[in-house]
C-alpha positions as CSV (number, residue, x, y, z in Angstrom):
1,M,4.9,9.5,-17.4
2,R,3.6,6.2,-16.1
3,F,6.1,3.4,-16.6
4,I,5.4,0.8,-13.8
5,P,3.3,-2.0,-15.4
6,T,0.4,-3.4,-13.5
7,K,2.1,-6.7,-13.4
8,V,5.0,-5.2,-11.4
9,H,2.6,-3.0,-9.3
10,G,0.8,-6.2,-8.4
11,V,3.9,-7.9,-7.1
12,L,4.7,-4.8,-5.1
13,D,1.2,-4.8,-3.6
14,Y,1.5,-8.2,-2.0
15,L,5.1,-7.6,-0.9
16,V,4.1,-4.3,0.7
17,G,1.0,-5.9,2.3
18,I,3.1,-8.6,3.9
19,A,5.8,-6.0,4.9
20,L,3.1,-3.8,6.5
21,I,1.7,-6.7,8.5
22,A,5.3,-7.6,9.7
23,A,6.4,-4.0,10.3
24,P,5.9,-3.8,14.0
25,W,8.2,-6.8,14.4
26,L,10.6,-5.9,11.6
27,F,11.2,-2.4,13.0
28,G,10.9,-3.4,16.7
29,F,7.9,-1.3,17.6
30,A,5.4,-4.1,18.4
31,S,5.7,-3.4,22.2
32,V,4.5,0.1,21.7
33,G,1.0,-1.0,21.0
34,G,-1.9,1.1,19.9
35,A,-2.3,2.8,16.6
36,A,1.4,2.6,15.7
37,V,1.0,-1.2,15.5
38,V,-2.6,-1.6,14.4
39,I,-2.6,0.7,11.5
40,P,0.2,-0.9,9.4
41,I,-1.4,-4.4,10.1
42,V,-4.9,-3.4,9.1
43,L,-3.6,-1.5,6.1
44,G,-1.5,-4.4,5.0
45,I,-4.4,-6.9,5.3
46,G,-6.6,-4.4,3.5
47,L,-4.0,-4.0,0.7
48,I,-3.8,-7.7,0.2
49,V,-7.6,-8.2,0.2
50,Y,-8.3,-5.4,-2.4
51,S,-5.4,-6.6,-4.5
52,L,-7.1,-10.0,-4.7
53,F,-10.2,-8.3,-6.1
54,T,-8.3,-6.0,-8.5
55,R,-8.7,-6.5,-12.2
56,Y,-5.0,-6.9,-13.1
57,E,-2.5,-9.8,-13.6
58,W,-2.4,-10.6,-9.8
59,G,-6.1,-10.3,-8.9
60,P,-7.7,-13.7,-9.1
61,F,-11.2,-12.3,-8.6
62,G,-10.9,-9.3,-10.9
63,V,-13.7,-7.1,-9.8
64,I,-12.1,-3.7,-8.9
65,P,-10.8,-1.6,-11.9
66,M,-7.2,-0.7,-11.7
67,P,-7.9,3.1,-11.5
68,V,-10.0,2.5,-8.3
69,H,-7.2,0.3,-6.9
70,L,-4.8,3.2,-7.4
71,V,-7.2,5.6,-5.5
72,F,-7.3,3.1,-2.7
73,D,-3.5,3.0,-2.7
74,L,-3.3,6.8,-2.6
75,V,-5.8,7.2,0.3
76,A,-4.3,4.4,2.3
77,S,-0.8,5.6,1.8
78,A,-1.6,9.2,2.6
79,F,-3.3,7.9,5.8
80,L,-0.2,5.8,6.7
81,A,2.1,8.6,6.1
82,A,0.1,11.0,8.2
83,S,-0.8,8.5,11.0
84,P,2.0,9.3,13.3
85,W,0.6,12.9,13.7
86,I,-3.0,12.0,13.5
87,F,-2.7,9.4,16.3
88,G,0.1,11.2,18.3
89,F,2.9,8.8,18.1
90,A,5.2,11.0,16.1
91,D,7.0,11.8,19.5
92,E,8.1,8.1,19.8
93,S,11.5,7.0,18.6
94,L,12.3,7.0,14.8
95,N,11.8,3.3,14.4
96,V,8.2,3.7,15.5
97,W,6.9,6.5,13.2
98,L,9.5,6.7,10.4
99,P,8.4,3.4,8.6
100,H,4.8,4.8,8.5
101,L,6.0,7.9,6.7
102,V,8.5,6.4,4.4
103,V,6.3,3.5,3.3
104,G,3.3,5.9,2.9
105,I,5.3,8.4,0.7
106,T,7.0,5.5,-1.3
107,V,3.7,4.0,-2.2
108,I,2.4,7.3,-3.4
109,V,5.3,7.7,-5.7
110,V,4.8,4.1,-7.0
111,V,1.1,5.0,-7.7
112,I,2.1,8.2,-9.5
113,F,4.3,6.2,-11.9
114,S,2.0,3.1,-12.3
115,K,0.1,2.4,-15.4
116,P,-3.7,2.6,-14.9
117,Q,-4.6,-0.4,-17.0
118,P,-3.2,-3.9,-17.5
119,A,-1.4,-4.3,-20.8
120,A,-3.9,-6.9,-22.1
121,E,-6.9,-4.8,-21.2
122,A,-5.4,-1.7,-22.9
123,R,-4.9,-3.8,-26.1
124,L,-8.5,-4.9,-26.0
125,R,-9.7,-1.3,-25.8
126,V,-8.0,-0.3,-29.0
């Protein structure tokens, strides 16, 4: 059952993008450096960029279909959640690796419950 409208999903996209960029400082692991710091920043910037190009209420350039956006979200989130083990920083303190895992899994859950089409576009298809 998909109940999160694309309008809400879009707001979450930009908020999560900003939070990912700020995560190393918010959670106090900026000094660790390396992949632990670079990955959330790059994924946050990427999320904001592809959200700007998504065909939904918050995408001013409207090129990427929402189902494709959701696939991008799934791939990026799975990568984020697995990154502490892929890049070997899972042995660091909790504040370093846990945000990657929690945000990754949370975004996957949001994607599962997000509607694949904006309401206006869905009405036009009928």
